[in-house]
C-alpha positions in Angstrom: -36.3 -19.6 28.0 -38.3 -18.6 25.3 -39.8 -21.8 23.9 -41.9 -20.0 20.7 -38.3 -19.8 19.5 -37.3 -23.0 20.8 -39.6 -24.8 19.0 -39.4 -22.6 15.6 -35.7 -23.3 16.1 -36.4 -26.7 16.1 -38.8 -26.7 12.8 -36.5 -24.8 10.4 -33.3 -27.5 11.9 -36.2 -30.3 10.4 -36.2 -28.1 7.8 -32.8 -28.3 6.9 -32.5 -31.7 7.2 -35.4 -32.3 4.8 -34.9 -30.2 2.1 -30.7 -30.7 2.5 -30.1 -34.1 3.0 -33.4 -36.0 2.4 -33.7 -33.9 -0.9 -37.3 -32.7 -0.4 -37.2 -30.0 -2.7 -41.1 -30.3 -2.5 -41.6 -28.3 0.6 -40.1 -24.9 -1.0 -42.1 -23.0 -2.3 -42.2 -20.3 -5.2 -39.7 -21.7 -7.7 -40.6 -23.6 -10.8 -38.9 -26.7 -11.0 -39.0 -26.8 -14.9 -36.1 -23.4 -14.5 -34.2 -25.4 -11.8 -30.8 -27.8 -13.2 -29.6 -29.3 -10.6 -32.6 -30.1 -7.5 -30.1 -32.2 -5.4 -28.0 -28.7 -5.4 -30.8 -26.8 -4.6 -31.8 -28.8 -1.8 -28.5 -28.5 -0.1 -28.7 -24.8 -0.7 -31.4 -24.0 0.7 -31.3 -26.7 3.4 -27.5 -25.7 4.3 -26.9 -22.1 3.7 -30.7 -21.1 4.5 -32.2 -23.3 6.8 -29.3 -24.3 9.0 -28.0 -21.6 10.2 -31.0 -19.5 10.5 -32.5 -22.8 12.7 -29.3 -22.7 15.0 -29.5 -19.2 15.1 -33.3 -19.2 16.8 -32.3 -22.8 19.3 -29.7 -20.2 20.1 -31.8 -16.2 20.9 -34.2 -19.1 22.3 -31.9 -19.7 25.4 -30.3 -16.2 25.6 -32.8 -12.9 26.6 -31.3 -9.6 25.5 -32.9 -6.6 24.0 -33.8 -6.0 20.5 -33.3 -9.3 19.6 -36.1 -9.6 17.1 -34.4 -7.5 15.2 -31.3 -9.0 15.2 -33.3 -12.6 14.2 -34.6 -10.6 11.3 -32.4 -9.1 9.5 -30.1 -11.9 9.9 -32.8 -13.6 8.3 -33.1 -11.6 5.2 -29.0 -11.0 5.2 -29.3 -15.0 5.0 -32.6 -15.0 2.7 -30.6 -12.2 0.0 -27.5 -14.2 -0.3 -29.7 -18.3 -0.6 -31.4 -15.8 -3.3 -28.9 -14.2 -5.3 -26.4 -17.9 -5.4 -30.2 -19.5 -6.4 -30.2 -17.1 -9.1 -26.8 -17.1 -10.3 -26.1 -20.7 -10.6 -28.5 -22.9 -10.8 -31.4 -21.2 -12.9 -30.9 -21.7 -17.0 
């Protein structure tokens, strides 16, 4: 069991809750708030499509030990980030 992954996974799940449910979009860095049409939908998309699956994946990986798990996590993170980025840029920006 890898406790570092467990702590990171719980932190990602906490971010998912704060951004997706509580709509704390100030936690998201790097976007211009004036260009976003619907901040509530931004929180749902970012919390539900990026932070939640990534947090669950990291928590599951903390219990399972196998070769190349860091590579799998990086690839999964990049795929989720790309999906989230494309959705936000096509649906939420003016």
